MARMI-77444 format. One record per atom (N, C-alpha, C, O): residue number from 1; residue in one letter; atom name; x, y, z. Coordinates in nm, 3 decimals, always signed. Layout:
BEGIN
NUM|A|CA|X|Y|Z
...
REM end
This chain:
BEGIN
1|X|N|+9.591|+10.446|+12.233
1|X|CA|+9.486|+10.413|+12.139
1|X|C|+9.352|+10.438|+12.205
1|X|O|+9.329|+10.394|+12.318
2|X|N|+9.264|+10.507|+12.137
2|X|CA|+9.136|+10.539|+12.199
2|X|C|+9.040|+10.421|+12.187
2|X|O|+9.046|+10.343|+12.092
3|X|N|+8.953|+10.410|+12.286
3|X|CA|+8.857|+10.300|+12.286
3|X|C|+8.735|+10.341|+12.203
3|X|O|+8.674|+10.445|+12.226
4|X|N|+8.702|+10.258|+12.107
4|X|CA|+8.586|+10.285|+12.022
4|X|C|+8.478|+10.183|+12.049
4|X|O|+8.494|+10.097|+12.136
5|X|N|+8.369|+10.191|+11.977
5|X|CA|+8.255|+10.104|+11.997
5|X|C|+8.291|+9.956|+11.988
5|X|O|+8.233|+9.876|+12.062
6|X|N|+8.382|+9.919|+11.903
6|X|CA|+8.415|+9.779|+11.881
6|X|C|+8.520|+9.726|+11.977
6|X|O|+8.580|+9.623|+11.948
7|X|N|+8.544|+9.791|+12.087
7|X|CA|+8.647|+9.745|+12.179
7|X|C|+8.774|+9.824|+12.159
7|X|O|+8.773|+9.930|+12.097
8|X|N|+8.883|+9.773|+12.210
8|X|CA|+9.010|+9.844|+12.202
8|X|C|+9.061|+9.860|+12.060
8|X|O|+9.132|+9.955|+12.029
9|X|N|+9.025|+9.767|+11.973
9|X|CA|+9.079|+9.770|+11.838
9|X|C|+8.989|+9.844|+11.740
9|X|O|+9.023|+9.855|+11.622
10|X|N|+8.877|+9.894|+11.786
10|X|CA|+8.787|+9.969|+11.699
10|X|C|+8.700|+9.877|+11.617
10|X|O|+8.724|+9.756|+11.609
11|X|N|+8.599|+9.933|+11.557
11|X|CA|+8.507|+9.856|+11.474
11|X|C|+8.517|+9.906|+11.331
11|X|O|+8.513|+10.026|+11.305
12|X|N|+8.528|+9.814|+11.241
12|X|CA|+8.525|+9.848|+11.099
12|X|C|+8.411|+9.769|+11.039
12|X|O|+8.409|+9.646|+11.048
13|X|N|+8.318|+9.836|+10.979
13|X|CA|+8.202|+9.768|+10.924
13|X|C|+8.202|+9.776|+10.773
13|X|O|+8.244|+9.876|+10.714
14|X|N|+8.156|+9.671|+10.712
14|X|CA|+8.142|+9.668|+10.567
14|X|C|+8.013|+9.596|+10.535
14|X|O|+7.968|+9.509|+10.610
15|X|N|+7.956|+9.631|+10.426
15|X|CA|+7.833|+9.566|+10.381
15|X|C|+7.851|+9.531|+10.235
15|X|O|+7.902|+9.610|+10.156
16|X|N|+7.809|+9.412|+10.200
16|X|CA|+7.818|+9.368|+10.062
16|X|C|+7.678|+9.374|+10.002
16|X|O|+7.584|+9.313|+10.055
17|X|N|+7.664|+9.446|+9.893
17|X|CA|+7.534|+9.464|+9.830
17|X|C|+7.531|+9.397|+9.694
17|X|O|+7.632|+9.391|+9.624
18|X|N|+7.415|+9.347|+9.656
18|X|CA|+7.391|+9.296|+9.521
18|X|C|+7.255|+9.348|+9.477
18|X|O|+7.153|+9.310|+9.535
19|X|N|+7.253|+9.432|+9.379
19|X|CA|+7.126|+9.486|+9.332
19|X|C|+7.055|+9.568|+9.437
19|X|O|+6.931|+9.570|+9.441
20|X|N|+7.130|+9.635|+9.523
20|X|CA|+7.068|+9.719|+9.626
20|X|C|+7.031|+9.645|+9.753
20|X|O|+6.987|+9.707|+9.850
21|X|N|+7.047|+9.511|+9.754
21|X|CA|+7.008|+9.433|+9.871
21|X|C|+7.133|+9.389|+9.948
21|X|O|+7.231|+9.343|+9.889
22|X|N|+7.129|+9.405|+10.081
22|X|CA|+7.240|+9.366|+10.166
22|X|C|+7.253|+9.214|+10.167
22|X|O|+7.155|+9.144|+10.192
23|X|N|+7.373|+9.163|+10.139
23|X|CA|+7.394|+9.019|+10.140
23|X|C|+7.461|+8.977|+10.271
23|X|O|+7.410|+8.890|+10.342
24|X|N|+7.575|+9.039|+10.304
24|X|CA|+7.650|+9.000|+10.424
24|X|C|+7.693|+9.126|+10.500
24|X|O|+7.740|+9.223|+10.440
25|X|N|+7.676|+9.122|+10.631
25|X|CA|+7.726|+9.230|+10.715
25|X|C|+7.857|+9.181|+10.777
25|X|O|+7.862|+9.071|+10.832
26|X|N|+7.961|+9.260|+10.767
26|X|CA|+8.093|+9.223|+10.819
26|X|C|+8.138|+9.330|+10.918
26|X|O|+8.125|+9.450|+10.892
27|X|N|+8.191|+9.285|+11.032
27|X|CA|+8.243|+9.379|+11.130
27|X|C|+8.370|+9.324|+11.190
27|X|O|+8.378|+9.205|+11.223
28|X|N|+8.472|+9.410|+11.204
28|X|CA|+8.593|+9.372|+11.276
28|X|C|+8.572|+9.413|+11.421
28|X|O|+8.545|+9.529|+11.451
29|X|N|+8.585|+9.315|+11.511
29|X|CA|+8.565|+9.340|+11.653
29|X|C|+8.677|+9.271|+11.731
29|X|O|+8.686|+9.149|+11.733
30|X|N|+8.762|+9.349|+11.795
30|X|CA|+8.872|+9.299|+11.878
30|X|C|+8.958|+9.198|+11.801
30|X|O|+8.987|+9.089|+11.850
31|X|N|+8.998|+9.237|+11.680
31|X|CA|+9.083|+9.155|+11.592
31|X|C|+9.017|+9.025|+11.546
31|X|O|+9.086|+8.929|+11.513
32|X|N|+8.885|+9.023|+11.544
32|X|CA|+8.808|+8.910|+11.491
32|X|C|+8.718|+8.966|+11.381
32|X|O|+8.663|+9.075|+11.395
33|X|N|+8.702|+8.892|+11.272
33|X|CA|+8.608|+8.931|+11.167
33|X|C|+8.479|+8.855|+11.189
33|X|O|+8.478|+8.732|+11.198
34|X|N|+8.368|+8.930|+11.198
34|X|CA|+8.236|+8.870|+11.219
34|X|C|+8.155|+8.887|+11.091
34|X|O|+8.140|+8.999|+11.042
35|X|N|+8.104|+8.777|+11.038
35|X|CA|+8.020|+8.779|+10.918
35|X|C|+7.879|+8.735|+10.957
35|X|O|+7.859|+8.630|+11.018
36|X|N|+7.779|+8.819|+10.921
36|X|CA|+7.639|+8.787|+10.951
36|X|C|+7.559|+8.794|+10.823
36|X|O|+7.566|+8.892|+10.748
37|X|N|+7.482|+8.688|+10.797
37|X|CA|+7.397|+8.684|+10.679
37|X|C|+7.260|+8.636|+10.722
37|X|O|+7.246|+8.530|+10.782
38|X|N|+7.157|+8.715|+10.690
38|X|CA|+7.020|+8.681|+10.728
38|X|C|+6.944|+8.623|+10.609
38|X|O|+6.960|+8.666|+10.495
39|X|N|+6.861|+8.525|+10.640
39|X|CA|+6.775|+8.462|+10.540
39|X|C|+6.632|+8.458|+10.594
39|X|O|+6.609|+8.443|+10.714
40|X|N|+6.537|+8.472|+10.501
40|X|CA|+6.396|+8.469|+10.540
40|X|C|+6.338|+8.330|+10.514
40|X|O|+6.354|+8.274|+10.406
41|X|N|+6.270|+8.278|+10.614
41|X|CA|+6.203|+8.149|+10.599
41|X|C|+6.075|+8.171|+10.518
41|X|O|+5.989|+8.248|+10.561
42|X|N|+6.061|+8.107|+10.402
42|X|CA|+5.944|+8.133|+10.318
42|X|C|+5.811|+8.089|+10.382
42|X|O|+5.707|+8.146|+10.351
43|X|N|+5.815|+7.988|+10.470
43|X|CA|+5.691|+7.941|+10.534
43|X|C|+5.641|+8.037|+10.641
43|X|O|+5.521|+8.062|+10.650
44|X|N|+5.733|+8.091|+10.722
44|X|CA|+5.692|+8.174|+10.835
44|X|C|+5.713|+8.323|+10.811
44|X|O|+5.659|+8.406|+10.884
45|X|N|+5.790|+8.357|+10.709
45|X|CA|+5.826|+8.496|+10.678
45|X|C|+5.911|+8.561|+10.788
45|X|O|+5.921|+8.683|+10.795
46|X|N|+5.970|+8.478|+10.874
46|X|CA|+6.058|+8.529|+10.980
46|X|C|+6.204|+8.518|+10.935
46|X|O|+6.238|+8.435|+10.850
47|X|N|+6.288|+8.602|+10.992
47|X|CA|+6.430|+8.609|+10.955
47|X|C|+6.517|+8.541|+11.059
47|X|O|+6.497|+8.557|+11.179
48|X|N|+6.614|+8.464|+11.009
48|X|CA|+6.717|+8.404|+11.095
48|X|C|+6.851|+8.437|+11.033
48|X|O|+6.865|+8.437|+10.910
49|X|N|+6.949|+8.465|+11.117
49|X|CA|+7.081|+8.504|+11.067
49|X|C|+7.184|+8.397|+11.102
49|X|O|+7.186|+8.343|+11.212
50|X|N|+7.268|+8.368|+11.005
50|X|CA|+7.381|+8.278|+11.027
50|X|C|+7.506|+8.363|+11.050
50|X|O|+7.522|+8.470|+10.991
51|X|N|+7.594|+8.316|+11.136
51|X|CA|+7.711|+8.395|+11.174
51|X|C|+7.835|+8.307|+11.179
51|X|O|+7.831|+8.195|+11.230
52|X|N|+7.944|+8.360|+11.126
52|X|CA|+8.072|+8.294|+11.152
52|X|C|+8.177|+8.399|+11.181
52|X|O|+8.169|+8.514|+11.139
53|X|N|+8.278|+8.354|+11.255
53|X|CA|+8.382|+8.443|+11.306
53|X|C|+8.517|+8.387|+11.261
53|X|O|+8.543|+8.268|+11.273
54|X|N|+8.601|+8.476|+11.209
54|X|CA|+8.735|+8.437|+11.166
54|X|C|+8.838|+8.514|+11.248
54|X|O|+8.823|+8.633|+11.274
55|X|N|+8.944|+8.443|+11.290
55|X|CA|+9.051|+8.508|+11.365
55|X|C|+9.175|+8.421|+11.363
55|X|O|+9.169|+8.302|+11.336
56|X|N|+9.288|+8.483|+11.392
56|X|CA|+9.414|+8.411|+11.408
56|X|C|+9.437|+8.388|+11.556
56|X|O|+9.448|+8.482|+11.634
57|X|N|+9.444|+8.262|+11.592
57|X|CA|+9.468|+8.227|+11.732
57|X|C|+9.613|+8.258|+11.770
57|X|O|+9.641|+8.307|+11.879
58|X|N|+9.704|+8.227|+11.679
58|X|CA|+9.844|+8.261|+11.692
58|X|C|+9.898|+8.274|+11.549
58|X|O|+9.822|+8.253|+11.455
59|X|N|+10.025|+8.306|+11.531
59|X|CA|+10.074|+8.328|+11.395
59|X|C|+10.058|+8.209|+11.300
59|X|O|+10.060|+8.226|+11.179
60|X|N|+10.043|+8.089|+11.355
60|X|CA|+10.033|+7.970|+11.269
60|X|C|+9.895|+7.905|+11.270
60|X|O|+9.875|+7.805|+11.202
61|X|N|+9.800|+7.959|+11.346
61|X|CA|+9.669|+7.895|+11.360
61|X|C|+9.558|+7.993|+11.324
61|X|O|+9.540|+8.096|+11.389
62|X|N|+9.482|+7.959|+11.219
62|X|CA|+9.368|+8.039|+11.175
62|X|C|+9.241|+7.965|+11.216
62|X|O|+9.230|+7.844|+11.196
63|X|N|+9.146|+8.037|+11.271
63|X|CA|+9.020|+7.976|+11.315
63|X|C|+8.903|+8.035|+11.236
63|X|O|+8.901|+8.154|+11.206
64|X|N|+8.808|+7.950|+11.204
64|X|CA|+8.684|+7.989|+11.139
64|X|C|+8.573|+7.920|+11.216
64|X|O|+8.552|+7.800|+11.199
65|X|N|+8.501|+7.994|+11.300
65|X|CA|+8.401|+7.938|+11.390
65|X|C|+8.261|+7.975|+11.341
65|X|O|+8.232|+8.092|+11.318
66|X|N|+8.175|+7.876|+11.326
66|X|CA|+8.034|+7.900|+11.288
66|X|C|+7.951|+7.892|+11.414
66|X|O|+7.953|+7.792|+11.486
67|X|N|+7.876|+7.998|+11.441
67|X|CA|+7.785|+7.998|+11.556
67|X|C|+7.655|+7.930|+11.516
67|X|O|+7.616|+7.938|+11.400
68|X|N|+7.588|+7.863|+11.609
68|X|CA|+7.460|+7.799|+11.575
68|X|C|+7.353|+7.903|+11.540
68|X|O|+7.347|+8.011|+11.598
69|X|N|+7.270|+7.866|+11.442
69|X|CA|+7.160|+7.956|+11.404
69|X|C|+7.056|+7.957|+11.516
69|X|O|+7.037|+7.857|+11.584
70|X|N|+6.990|+8.071|+11.534
70|X|CA|+6.889|+8.078|+11.640
70|X|C|+6.767|+7.990|+11.606
70|X|O|+6.736|+7.968|+11.489
71|X|N|+6.700|+7.942|+11.709
71|X|CA|+6.578|+7.862|+11.690
71|X|C|+6.459|+7.950|+11.658
71|X|O|+6.364|+7.906|+11.592
72|X|N|+6.463|+8.073|+11.704
72|X|CA|+6.351|+8.165|+11.688
72|X|C|+6.384|+8.267|+11.580
72|X|O|+6.492|+8.326|+11.580
73|X|N|+6.289|+8.288|+11.487
73|X|CA|+6.307|+8.389|+11.384
73|X|C|+6.258|+8.525|+11.432
73|X|O|+6.176|+8.534|+11.524
74|X|N|+6.307|+8.630|+11.370
74|X|CA|+6.265|+8.766|+11.404
74|X|C|+6.190|+8.828|+11.287
74|X|O|+6.201|+8.781|+11.174
75|X|N|+6.114|+8.931|+11.313
75|X|CA|+6.027|+8.989|+11.210
75|X|C|+6.100|+9.064|+11.100
75|X|O|+6.056|+9.064|+10.985
76|X|N|+6.213|+9.128|+11.134
76|X|CA|+6.284|+9.205|+11.032
76|X|C|+6.425|+9.152|+11.014
76|X|O|+6.484|+9.094|+11.104
77|X|N|+6.476|+9.173|+10.895
77|X|CA|+6.612|+9.131|+10.862
77|X|C|+6.713|+9.205|+10.950
77|X|O|+6.808|+9.145|+11.001
78|X|N|+6.691|+9.334|+10.967
78|X|CA|+6.782|+9.416|+11.046
78|X|C|+6.789|+9.367|+11.191
78|X|O|+6.897|+9.360|+11.248
79|X|N|+6.676|+9.334|+11.249
79|X|CA|+6.677|+9.289|+11.388
79|X|C|+6.745|+9.152|+11.402
79|X|O|+6.811|+9.127|+11.502
80|X|N|+6.729|+9.065|+11.303
80|X|CA|+6.796|+8.934|+11.306
80|X|C|+6.947|+8.953|+11.298
80|X|O|+7.022|+8.888|+11.372
81|X|N|+6.992|+9.040|+11.208
81|X|CA|+7.136|+9.066|+11.194
81|X|C|+7.193|+9.130|+11.320
81|X|O|+7.301|+9.095|+11.366
82|X|N|+7.118|+9.224|+11.374
82|X|CA|+7.163|+9.295|+11.494
82|X|C|+7.177|+9.199|+11.613
82|X|O|+7.274|+9.206|+11.689
83|X|N|+7.080|+9.109|+11.627
83|X|CA|+7.083|+9.013|+11.737
83|X|C|+7.201|+8.918|+11.725
83|X|O|+7.269|+8.890|+11.823
84|X|N|+7.227|+8.869|+11.603
84|X|CA|+7.338|+8.776|+11.586
84|X|C|+7.474|+8.847|+11.598
84|X|O|+7.570|+8.786|+11.644
85|X|N|+7.482|+8.972|+11.558
85|X|CA|+7.605|+9.048|+11.576
85|X|C|+7.634|+9.063|+11.725
85|X|O|+7.749|+9.052|+11.769
86|X|N|+7.529|+9.087|+11.802
86|X|CA|+7.542|+9.099|+11.947
86|X|C|+7.590|+8.966|+12.008
86|X|O|+7.677|+8.964|+12.095
87|X|N|+7.533|+8.854|+11.960
87|X|CA|+7.574|+8.722|+12.008
87|X|C|+7.719|+8.694|+11.971
87|X|O|+7.794|+8.636|+12.050
88|X|N|+7.759|+8.735|+11.850
88|X|CA|+7.897|+8.712|+11.804
88|X|C|+7.996|+8.792|+11.888
88|X|O|+8.102|+8.740|+11.924
89|X|N|+7.962|+8.916|+11.918
89|X|CA|+8.051|+8.997|+12.003
89|X|C|+8.066|+8.933|+12.142
89|X|O|+8.175|+8.931|+12.199
90|X|N|+7.954|+8.882|+12.193
90|X|CA|+7.959|+8.814|+12.323
90|X|C|+8.048|+8.691|+12.315
90|X|O|+8.125|+8.664|+12.407
91|X|N|+8.039|+8.615|+12.206
91|X|CA|+8.123|+8.497|+12.188
91|X|C|+8.270|+8.538|+12.187
91|X|O|+8.353|+8.474|+12.251
92|X|N|+8.302|+8.645|+12.113
92|X|CA|+8.442|+8.693|+12.106
92|X|C|+8.490|+8.734|+12.245
92|X|O|+8.601|+8.697|+12.285
93|X|N|+8.410|+8.810|+12.318
93|X|CA|+8.449|+8.852|+12.453
93|X|C|+8.473|+8.732|+12.543
93|X|O|+8.572|+8.727|+12.617
94|X|N|+8.382|+8.632|+12.537
94|X|CA|+8.398|+8.511|+12.619
94|X|C|+8.522|+8.434|+12.579
94|X|O|+8.595|+8.384|+12.665
95|X|N|+8.548|+8.424|+12.448
95|X|CA|+8.666|+8.353|+12.398
95|X|C|+8.795|+8.420|+12.447
95|X|O|+8.887|+8.353|+12.495
96|X|N|+8.800|+8.552|+12.435
96|X|CA|+8.920|+8.624|+12.479
96|X|C|+8.939|+8.614|+12.630
96|X|O|+9.052|+8.606|+12.678
97|X|N|+8.830|+8.614|+12.703
97|X|CA|+8.838|+8.598|+12.849
97|X|C|+8.895|+8.460|+12.882
97|X|O|+8.979|+8.447|+12.971
98|X|N|+8.849|+8.356|+12.810
98|X|CA|+8.898|+8.221|+12.830
98|X|C|+9.046|+8.210|+12.797
98|X|O|+9.123|+8.149|+12.872
99|X|N|+9.086|+8.270|+12.686
99|X|CA|+9.226|+8.267|+12.645
99|X|C|+9.312|+8.339|+12.748
99|X|O|+9.418|+8.290|+12.784
100|X|N|+9.266|+8.455|+12.795
100|X|CA|+9.342|+8.529|+12.896
100|X|C|+9.357|+8.447|+13.024
100|X|O|+9.464|+8.447|+13.084
101|X|N|+9.252|+8.378|+13.066
101|X|CA|+9.260|+8.296|+13.186
101|X|C|+9.355|+8.179|+13.165
101|X|O|+9.428|+8.142|+13.257
102|X|N|+9.355|+8.121|+13.046
102|X|CA|+9.447|+8.011|+13.016
102|X|C|+9.591|+8.055|+13.023
102|X|O|+9.675|+7.983|+13.076
103|X|N|+9.620|+8.172|+12.971
103|X|CA|+9.756|+8.225|+12.977
103|X|C|+9.793|+8.252|+13.122
103|X|O|+9.906|+8.225|+13.163
104|X|N|+9.701|+8.304|+13.199
104|X|CA|+9.727|+8.333|+13.339
104|X|C|+9.757|+8.204|+13.416
104|X|O|+9.849|+8.201|+13.497
105|X|N|+9.679|+8.098|+13.391
105|X|CA|+9.701|+7.971|+13.462
105|X|C|+9.839|+7.916|+13.428
105|X|O|+9.910|+7.869|+13.517
106|X|N|+9.878|+7.919|+13.300
106|X|CA|+10.009|+7.870|+13.260
106|X|C|+10.118|+7.951|+13.330
106|X|O|+10.216|+7.895|+13.377
107|X|N|+10.100|+8.084|+13.335
107|X|CA|+10.199|+8.170|+13.400
107|X|C|+10.210|+8.137|+13.549
107|X|O|+10.320|+8.127|+13.603
108|X|N|+10.096|+8.120|+13.614
108|X|CA|+10.098|+8.090|+13.758
108|X|C|+10.163|+7.955|+13.782
108|X|O|+10.245|+7.942|+13.873
109|X|N|+10.129|+7.855|+13.702
109|X|CA|+10.189|+7.723|+13.721
109|X|C|+10.339|+7.728|+13.697
109|X|O|+10.415|+7.665|+13.771
110|X|N|+10.382|+7.800|+13.596
110|X|CA|+10.525|+7.811|+13.567
110|X|C|+10.598|+7.883|+13.679
110|X|O|+10.705|+7.840|+13.721
111|X|N|+10.541|+7.992|+13.727
111|X|CA|+10.609|+8.069|+13.830
111|X|C|+10.615|+7.993|+13.962
111|X|O|+10.704|+8.019|+14.043
112|X|N|+10.524|+7.900|+13.985
112|X|CA|+10.529|+7.818|+14.106
112|X|C|+10.629|+7.704|+14.087
112|X|O|+10.704|+7.672|+14.179
113|X|N|+10.631|+7.644|+13.969
113|X|CA|+10.718|+7.529|+13.945
113|X|C|+10.866|+7.566|+13.936
113|X|O|+10.950|+7.494|+13.989
114|X|N|+10.898|+7.675|+13.871
114|X|CA|+11.037|+7.710|+13.849
114|X|C|+11.112|+7.729|+13.981
114|X|O|+11.219|+7.670|+13.996
115|X|N|+11.063|+7.808|+14.077
115|X|CA|+11.136|+7.819|+14.205
115|X|C|+11.146|+7.685|+14.276
115|X|O|+11.247|+7.656|+14.341
116|X|N|+11.041|+7.602|+14.266
116|X|CA|+11.043|+7.472|+14.332
116|X|C|+11.151|+7.383|+14.271
116|X|O|+11.227|+7.319|+14.345
117|X|N|+11.160|+7.377|+14.139
117|X|CA|+11.262|+7.297|+14.071
117|X|C|+11.401|+7.350|+14.102
117|X|O|+11.493|+7.272|+14.126
118|X|N|+11.417|+7.482|+14.103
118|X|CA|+11.548|+7.543|+14.132
118|X|C|+11.595|+7.506|+14.273
118|X|O|+11.712|+7.476|+14.292
119|X|N|+11.506|+7.508|+14.370
119|X|CA|+11.545|+7.475|+14.508
119|X|C|+11.570|+7.326|+14.523
119|X|O|+11.649|+7.285|+14.609
120|X|N|+11.505|+7.245|+14.441
120|X|CA|+11.524|+7.100|+14.448
120|X|C|+11.665|+7.060|+14.404
120|X|O|+11.724|+6.970|+14.463
121|X|N|+11.719|+7.124|+14.303
121|X|CA|+11.847|+7.085|+14.246
121|X|C|+11.964|+7.169|+14.295
121|X|O|+12.074|+7.155|+14.242
122|X|N|+11.947|+7.254|+14.391
122|X|CA|+12.059|+7.335|+14.441
122|X|C|+12.103|+7.289|+14.577
122|X|O|+12.196|+7.346|+14.634
REM end
C-alpha cells in the first residue's frame, strides 16, 4: 500500500455545502474521521473552528472525541479550519502512539510473566 498525504491509510476529503457555502470539512486520516466546522464570532469577526474525531477503538467500541475550541480566533475561515485539521491529525497521531505503546507494554508484561509462571509450576 502506498503512503499518501493522510498517512498509511490515505486521505479522503469531503466538503458539505449549503447554498455555495462550506459547512463542514471532513477528512479520513489513519482510519479516523475528522470533522471541522468554523464559525465567525460576530463581535470580533474572527473565526474559530470546532473539531470532533470519530473512530472505532475495537470492533465493539466506537469513540466520538470533541477537541477543545481554540482560545484565539483567526482572520479567515480557511486558516481556522486548516489549523484545527492540523491539531486533529496531531491528536490522532498521539492517540495511535499511545495505543501502540499500551499494546507493547501488555506484550512485554505477558512475555515476562508467562515464562516465570511456567518455571514456577514445573
